[in-house]
C-alpha distance (Angstrom), angle and dihedral (degrees) to the residues before:
residue distance angle dihedral
M1 . . .
A2 3.78 . .
T3 3.79 90.3 .
A4 3.80 91.4 53.6
L5 3.79 92.3 48.5
G6 3.79 91.8 47.1
S7 3.79 92.5 48.5
G8 3.78 91.1 47.9
T9 3.79 90.9 51.2
L10 3.80 91.8 52.1
I11 3.81 96.2 44.2
T12 3.82 102.0 40.6
G13 3.82 97.1 71.4
P14 3.82 98.3 49.2
A15 3.81 92.3 39.8
T16 3.80 91.5 52.4
T17 3.81 90.8 48.9
L18 3.79 92.1 48.1
F19 3.81 92.1 48.6
S20 3.82 92.1 48.3
D21 3.81 92.3 48.4
T22 3.79 91.9 47.9
K23 3.80 92.1 48.2
A24 3.81 91.3 49.2
F25 3.81 91.0 49.2
L26 3.80 92.6 49.8
D27 3.81 90.6 48.0
R28 3.82 89.7 53.4
E29 3.81 95.1 44.4
P30 3.82 114.1 48.9
V31 3.82 91.1 178.9
A32 3.81 90.2 58.3
K33 3.80 89.9 49.0
T34 3.81 89.4 52.1
M35 3.81 91.5 48.7
V36 3.81 91.4 51.1
A37 3.81 90.0 49.5
L38 3.81 91.4 49.4
W39 3.80 90.5 48.3
A40 3.82 90.1 51.7
V41 3.82 91.5 50.5
Q42 3.81 91.1 47.0
H43 3.80 90.6 49.6
L44 3.81 91.4 50.4
V45 3.81 92.8 48.6
S46 3.80 91.4 46.6
S47 3.79 91.8 49.3
N48 3.80 91.9 49.5
R49 3.81 90.6 48.1
H50 3.79 90.7 50.8
T51 3.81 91.8 49.3
E52 3.81 91.1 51.2
M53 3.81 91.2 47.7
I54 3.81 92.0 51.9
K55 3.82 90.6 46.9
T56 3.80 90.9 50.4
Q57 3.80 91.9 48.8
H58 3.79 90.3 48.9
D59 3.81 90.8 50.7
V60 3.81 91.5 49.4
I61 3.80 92.5 48.7
S62 3.81 91.2 46.9
G63 3.80 89.7 51.1
L64 3.80 91.6 50.2
Q65 3.79 91.7 49.7
K66 3.82 91.3 52.3
N67 3.81 90.2 54.6
I68 3.79 92.8 54.3
């Protein structure tokens, strides 16, 4: 528990500063905010596509195993 508290104490300050700086930058630069939003959407779509691909592969493999 002491390790977790110590780590949290060391990380909280820099993380808060980094988050504040990033938020200020995105507020100043609407194009950057749009790019981050597009990246997030692309990441979500890619993750969903990957999940569907794995599910399809699993279904195909399961079907092949039933035929054996």
